[in-house]
N, C-alpha and C positions, 0 to 999 in steps of 0.2 A: 270787675272792671277799674279804671286807672281813676284815683279820686277826682283829677282834672276834668273826665270826663262823666262825671257822676254828676260835679258840680256843674257841666255845661248842661247835664240833657234835664237837670232839672228844671221844671215850669209849671207857672199855676195854670193846672188839667181842669179844666170846665167842662167835659162831656165824661161819661160813663158807661162803659157798658154793666150790663147786669152778672155779668161773672162774678161769682161770691167773693171776700177777702178768706183766709184762712187765718185760724188762731193761730199755728206755727207762723206763718208769713207775721200777723202782728209781734207776736214773741220777739221772730227776729231781728224787725226790726228798732223794736222798743228795747232791746237788745243795745243794739248798734248805738241809738240814740242816747241811754242811758251812760256812753264813755262822754257825755259832755263833762266840760269843764265848770266847774258854782265854787262861789266865793269859798272858801275853805271847807272843800269835799262837804257843803252843806246838802246839796245834791235836794231844792227844795221841793222839785216835783214831783206828782202822784200822776197816773195816764189810764184813762178810761176810755175801752174801746167798745162800744158798739155797733150789730149787725143785726144780719138778718130782720123780722119783726120790729126790733123793736127801733133801730136805726130807720126804718120810714114811717113808724107813729111820730119819732123826735120834727124829722123834717117837715111831717102835715103841721103839728104843733105849731114849728118855729111860723111855716107858707102863712096860717089861720092868723096867728098872733103881729104880723108884717100887718097884713093883711086886713088886719081889726083896727090898726092903727092906736093898737095897747099903747103906752105912755112905756119905752124900755126900760129894764131894772139892772145891767148889766155889773157884774159882780166888780169893774174896775172901771173905769171913767173912760170914756170913748171920749177922742179926740172931737172936737166942735169943728175945729176950720183948722190950719198948718201955717209951717213957716215960710217967706217964698221962697221958690227952690222948689221944697216940695211941695205946695199946690200948685204947680205950673208940672211937676210930674205926674199928678196924681189926674189932674188934667187933661193932659197929655195921651195917657195911658187911657184914659173913660174913652174919649172921643175916636182912639184907633182902634181899643176894641169896636167899638160901634161900627166903625168903618167895617172892620170883620165881618161882623155880624150883618150888616145889613140894616143897621140901625138908624133910621135920619133922626136928625135932635129931634125933629117938631112930631113924631111916631111915639106921644104919651104910654097909648099900650103896648107897646112891643119894650118901651124900657119898663116902664112895671113888670113885664112878664119877667125880666134878668134879672132886674131887683129880686123879684121870689126865686127865681133862681139859686138864687146867693143864701137864701133860707132853707132852701129847699138840697143845698151841697152839691146842685146839677146831677142828681141822683145819683151819690155816689152810694155804694151799698157796708159801707163802712163809716163809722164815726169819730174820731177819736177828741177828746177831753184834753187840754191841760192844764192840770193847777197848783196850786198855790198855798201853803196855811194863810189863813188872815191876818193881817196887821201884823206884816211883817214890810220892809222897805225896799223902795223900786228895784233892791238888786237879784231879791226874788224872783223877780217879775222878768228882769235882763237874763237871770240861769233859763230859766224858762221858757225864752228867744229861743237862746243858742241850744236847749234840749229838744223844741218843736222845731227848728233847723235841720237839727240829726234828723229827726224822725222821718222830713220832707229827703233827706240826703238817704239814706238807709232803701228808703221806699225806692226811690230813685234804681240804685243802684240793684234791688230788683226787676224790674220792671215796670214798677205799679205808679202809677202816677196819685199827685195831691194837688192841695190848694186849701191856702192858710184863709181863714171864714173868720172874720169879727163876728159877721151877721150868726153865724151859731153859737154865740154867745152873753147875745143880744137880749135874750128871754130866758135867762139861767132856772129861771125857775117853772117852766114846760121841758128842761132838757133834763132836771132834777125830777120832774113828775115819771118819766120813762126810767132813766137811769139814777138811782138814786147817790150823787156825787154828794156825801157830809157838808154840811150849812157851813163846818168851817174853816171849810176851804173856799177859796174863792178861783170862778174857771175864770183863766186867761185868756184861752182861746180855741177855737175848735179849726180842725184840720181835717177836709172830707180825704178819703185814702183810697183808689181802686183802681181797676185796672181802664184805663186808657179808650176812650172811645173812638178808634182811627177815622173817624168817619163824623166828627162833631167840629164843626168848621176854626172855635173856637179853641181847638186842639191844635194849631198852625199857625197861632196867632204867640209871637214873644213879645215881651216887655221892651224899652228899649234903659241900658244904661248909661247913668251918666258919667262923660268923659272922665278919665281915669286926673284929666290936669286941674279939674275943678274938683273932683272931692281926697285927693293925696296931696297932703303937704310933707315934704321932707328936710329936716334938717342937718346938719353934718355929714349926707350920705356920700 
């Protein structure tokens, strides 16, 4: 698949079939993503892939932790607010997605169920966790972001779906209880991976990108 087609085909998958992801597929995705650039070729990322019963157990634990309203203790600070522009796009995304899902503004139960689905990784059979060593600068996280993007593109090239989920990193102790990620590594983000469910309404949704003229500034071109 041509690069432009891969980039265009990648989207946040919010509904997966029960078909498993194979180790061969994960290895192929990881090898491609590892081509991502990094500061001085430091390649600070580590990748942990969890499938089968262990993935189900992590999903169960995360949903349970969310429902219990326990304090979230992510390894990295999560944003509590966004700057102007970012905030409006964030809210617009929620409104547009809920419209596709038929979730009314006043329907608290359906909103809560959707929120829980984030922690359940929308039923993905495979969970990917990206880490960096503790006590590094933000550039290590920047590199991990490039790697995570590579994971999503590589998966798309194989016809697999992904969605990057902060929900998978909000209770790292629950993840480590099942998949023993070393404490000396910060859990940066989780990525749900699997076969897209063509019947899931959310999988027909595409988020809107800001106009090029609002994003791009050129000098002397």
